[in-house]
N, C-alpha and C positions, 0 to 999 in steps of 0.2 A: 680452521681456516689454513691451507697450504701456503698461501703467499698471496701477496699484493704485488702488481706491476704497475708503477706509475708511468706518466706519459714520457718521461726522461729515461727510462729504463729498457728502451728497445731491445737491448741485448739479451735480457732476461726472457724476452718472447720466444726466441727460437728453442730455448732449454724448456719452457712450459709447453709449448705445442709439442715439443718432442716427447716429453711425459704423457701428453693426452694421447698421442698416436700408440704410444706403448700401452697404456690402458686398453685402448680398443683392441688391440692385437691380442693381449693377454684375455680379455674378456670374450673375445671372438672365440679363442680356443677353447676357453674354459666352458662355454655353453653350448658348444657343439651343434649349431643350428637352432638351439633355442632362444630365449632372450631373458633379460633380467629378472622380470615379473615371474616367469616360470622357474628360474633360478632360485628365487627367493622363496617361493612356495614349497618347493622341494627342500631346501636345506636350511632356510632361515635367512636373515641379514647377515651372512658372513662377509660380504663384500658391500662397502658403503656405497651410496649413491653420491654422485659428482655432480655439483653445481658450477658451471662456469659464468661468471658474470662479467658481461662486457658494458661501460658505461660509454655514451657517446659514441655509437658505433661510426657515424661519419668521420671523427677526429681519429678513430682507431685505424681506419682504412687508409686515411691520409697520411698518417705517421708510418704504416708500414708498407706503403705502396702495393697494400692488398695481396702481399706474398703468402699470406695465411688462408687465403680464400678457399683453397681446395679441403683443406683440413676443416675449415668451419662448414663448408657444403656437406661433408661426409658426417660431421657431428650433427647437423641440422636434420639430416635424413636418416642416419642409423643410430644417432646417440642414444635415443630413449630405449633402444634394445639392447643397450649395453648399460643401462642405468647411468648416463651421462647426459645432463640436461643444459641446455643453453638460457640463459637470461639477459636478454639484450635491451638496453634503452637507446631509442633513436627518434628522430623526429618524424618518421614514417618510412615507407617503401619506395624505392626509385633507385636510379644509377648513383646517385650523390648520398644515398642512405642505405637501408637495408637492400641489396640486390636481389632479383627475382630468384635466382639460383638457391638463394639461403631463405627468403622471404616465403617461397613456395611451399617450404617444409615446416613452416611456422604454423602450429593449428591454434594457439592461445595468444590473444592479444588484449591488451589493457589500454585503453586510450584516455589519456588526460586531454586538457582543452586544446581544440584544434581551431583552424581559421574559420572554417564553414561547415555546413551539413555534408558536402559533397567529400571533404576531406576525411570526415567520420566515415563515411560510407567505404572510402578507398582502404583505410587501414583496419577497419573490423569487417571487411569483406561482405558487406550487406547493402542490399537495395531499399532496406526499410530501416528508418530511424524514427522510431515512435516518440523518442524524448530526446532533447538535447540538456546537456549538463548547464547549470548556472554559470554565466560567464564570469569571467576575472574573479573567480574563487579558487584559491590555491588548494590543489589536491582534488579537485572535483572533476570526475571524468565519467566514462561509460565503459562497461564490461558486460558480457554475456554471462548468465547465472542461472544454469539448467536451461539453456535455450532462449532466456528471456534476456533482451537486452535492457539493462537497469543503469540508474544514474547511482554514482557512489561518491564517498567522501574518504579521503586518505587521511589515516590517522598519523598523529606525529609520535615518532619513536620515543622521543623524550622531550620534557619541556625544556626550552632554552632561549636566549634572547634572540639567537640569530643562527643561520645555518652552520657557521663556523663552529660557534660554542656547542651546539648539539653535536656536531661531528667528533668534537673533543670528548664529549659525555658518553657518546656511543663507543668510542675507542678505549675509554676507561671502564665501561662496563664489560666489553669483550676481553679486556685484558683480565680482568680479575677472574671471570669465567675460566678462562685459559689456564691461568694459575693454579686454579683449585680443581681442573679437569684431572681425573686419575685414569680415564680409559685410553684407547688407542686415538692417536691424533693424526689429522689429515697429512699425507705425504707431502714433503715440502718441495718446491719447485728447485730442480737440480742446480747447483752453482759450484764453481771452482775457487776453492778458499785463495786468500792472498798468501803467497809463499806456501804451497801446499807441501804436506809432510806424507811419507808414507802412511802414518797412522791415520791420517784424514782419509786416504782412499781405501785403505784396509778396513776402515771402520763403516763403510758404507754397507748397507743391506745387500746390495747387489754384487760386492766383491766376491762374497762366499759362493752365489750362484755362477758368477763369471769363471770362477777358478774351477773348472772342471777337470779331472784328470785326463790327461792325454787328449784333451779337446782344446783348453785355452789357457792363457797366462795373461791375467790382467796386469797393467803397470802404468797407465796413464790416463788422463782425461781427454775426450774429444773437445777441441776449442768451441765448435760450432753448437753443441748443446749440453756441455758438461757431462755426458755419459759416458762410463767406463770405455777405455780402449784397452782390447785384448790383442795378443797375438793368437791368431787363428792357427792352430797347429795342423788343421786339414791342408793349409796351403802352405805349409812351412816344413823346410828340413834344415838348411843351413840360414841363420838369422844373422844378419849383418848390422852391426852398430857402427856406423861411420861419422866421423867428424874431424874436425881440427883439434890441437890440444885445448884442454881445458873448456870442453864444450859439454861435458856431463856423460862421457860414454860409460864410464865405470858404474857412475849413478843408475844408470838404465840397466845395467847387467845385475846390480845388486836388486833392484826392484823385480826383476825376472825371477831372480835366485829366490826372493821372498816367495812369491808366487808359487815356483815350483816346490819347495819345501813343505808348502801346504797341501802337497799331494802325495800318494803313497808312490813314490818314483826313486829311482836309482840317480842321485844327483853326485856330479864330480866337477870339481874348480880345478881347471889347469892354468898356472901362473908360472911363467918360465923367466921373466925379466925383472920381477919385483915380488914384494909380498904384501901389497896392497890390500888383497882380498882373503890374506891369510886368517885375520880375525874374524872375517864375516863366515868364514868356512868353518871355524871352531864355534862359534854361537850357533849356527845352524845345525852343528854335528854332521856334517858331510865330507867326504875325503877331498883332502887339498893335495894335488900333484904339483910339484914344485922343481923336480929335477928330471933329466932324461931318464934316468932308471925308474922313478916311479911311473912316467908316461909309458916306457916301454912294457913294464910289467902289467899294467893296466888294460893296454892293448892285447897282450896275450891272453888276459882273462876275457876280454870283449869278444874275441876273434869267434870262438864256439858259439856264443849267443848271437852274434852276427850271423855267423852260418846258418844256424838253425832258423833264424826269423828269415832269412834269405830264402831258404828252402820252402818255407810255409808261402811266402809272397809267390815265388815262380809257380807253385803248384795251383793257387788260386788263380794266378794270370792264364795258366794252361787249361783251366776249367771255364775261361770266359768271364770270370767275376770282375766287376768293374772296381776302378780305383777307388771310388767312394766306399763300396762295400770293404774293399781290402782293408781301408783305413778304419772303419767299424771292428772288423774282425781282429786286427792286429792291435786293438784296444785291451785284448784279454791278456797280454804280456804288459808286465809293469813298465812305463816310460823310462827312458834313459835320457837325462838331460846332462849335456857336456858344455860347461860354460869356459871359454877361452878369453882371460882377462887382456891378452894381446896377440891378436892373430899374426902379426908379422913376426913377432918373437917365436910364437909356437911353430909357424910354417919354416923359419930359418933353422930352428932346433930340429924338425924331423928330416931336414934335408942334408943335414950334416953329419959326419962321423962324431960321435960324443964318447971320447974314450973307448971302451968296449963294447959301446952300444952302437950297432950298425945304423945308418939311416933307416928311418921309419916311414918314409914318403909312399912306398909302394902299397902298405896296408891303408895309409890315411887317403891317398888318392881313389883307392879302390871303394872305401866306404864312403867317401863324399860324394864319388860319380854315380853309385848304385844304392845308396842307403835310404833314399827315400820311401816311405811308407813302410818302416821298420819299426815306428814308435820309438826312434831314436831322433834326437835334435840336438844340433849344435848352435850355440849363441857366441858369436865373436867380435871383439871391439877391434877397430883398426883406425890408427891415426892417418887422414888422407895423406898426409906428408910422406908417408913411409909407404904408400901403395906402389910407387914406381920401382922400389927395392924388390919386390915379391911378384911383380905382374908376370913375371916369366914361369912362375911355378904353375904347375897342372892342377895341384890342390887349391890354390887361389882361383884359378878359373872354374874349377868346379864350384868353390864355396860361394862365389859371388854369381855364378850363372844362374842361381834359382831367383835372383832379383828380389828377395824378401828381406825386409829389413826397416831401418829407421836411420834417417840423415839428420844430423844436429849441426847448429852453427850457422844455418843459412847458405846463401851463394849455391843453389841448388845447380846453376847452370856449369858450374866448375867439374861436375862429376859425370862420369858416364856409364853408371851402373844401374840405377834406378830411372823409372818413368814418373815423370810428373806432367802428364799431358794437361791436366786441368787448370793447372796453377797459371795465374796471369802472368805474362811475359816479365813485367816490371817486378813481381815478386821473386823471379827466379835469381836476380843478381842482387838481393838484397841479404846483408847479414842478419842473423837472428840471435837474440840474447839466450843466455843459459836458462835452461828449464823448459825450452820449446823445442819441438821437432816436427819434420814432415815425414809421414809414411807414405811409401810410394802405392801407384795404383797397380793393379793386376790385369791379366790379360781376360779376365772373366767380368770386364766392364766396371769394376769397382773404380773409385776415385781416391786420388791421392788426398790425405787429411793431415790438418795440423792439430798436433796434440800438446798438452800441457803435461809436463813430468814432474811430479813431486820429489820432494829430497827424501833420500832412503834413509838417512840417519840409521840408528841403532834399533834394531827392533827384532825380538826374537820370533821363532816361528809360531808361535802361539799369539803374537799381537803385542 
């Protein structure tokens, strides 16, 4: 049993149906035009059949305002081909019960006692009722068996004084079976733990799949369905982590750092105003740059690599290669992840003379303006109260111009960098507690999303 959803747990339904849609997409790709039966014949039962049980379908529709109708229609129509089956209990077919768009796809019906012969004809979809079940006998009904309509008597699962005691007894049996089961268990309905930790997130089976080198960096849960939320590097170059003080910006940076260190990548942590990330850099065994001399030296080392990658990009563009293909080709080079603990402090440093170190703004402006599609990525934290101090810097305009990142602390209407077009107006002016954030929409019709951010804590790169 992967999970049970009771009538007062509507929030779990969104997560459950997201899981079912994921199963359908995965199996559709795996079967490649075939179906579940053919796959089992060819490879054996490597994928389990999935049974979805809905009791009191009319109550289910009422409680959910029928928002999952399209998914249920698809399941009723295509589910058997994916090895996914519906078992629905209802009083019949019709607008108030199982609507025709679902009912038309149901091939097998078992009817318990109905009000009259015509109702049997309706639910069993037949004009011939050669036998009627004995009235007022619990568990008595009609069903087709090898083309013949027969009367049947339902067996009791377990002896008990009443249905309540029987339910408890069945639960005890199921619990014992589960405790002694040593095989693979059903995938549980996704959920977000209370006060989630990095260990919870990284312990998910999907985490390793999502943490793909040069493609994605997982770091949070989607509030809507508890699925993993990852930074999609295809649409990212400069990733902006913004919020007021003590809204969890550094925590997000640590989560992204953990994901980056799980890849074969060149990772650098640049921290100019404090040493908050020094210990994390030591634990992950990545370079930690804390002085103007360290940063200048690294930029000297980075320049030839950036020039080399830029030449490849220009050559591919001249050949007419699309940006999507350039992104794929550039993955042949190891990704470079640069984590800026304090974007304001970093920009102030590169624009000023630091002893014998000349201002470095020329190189930084150039790489931030032209560095996309080089498999090089910047992640920077900014206290929104310091934005006005650096707004005049060209590097700041370049960094924020990509409009990718996450906003923490709520009050979305107070910022002018990200787009949150699908967020209700009343929500735009609300504050948000620590551990929650909004990621903006993009120009490709993606929508803004609310995410739950776990606490990074202390965790080495191996978990």
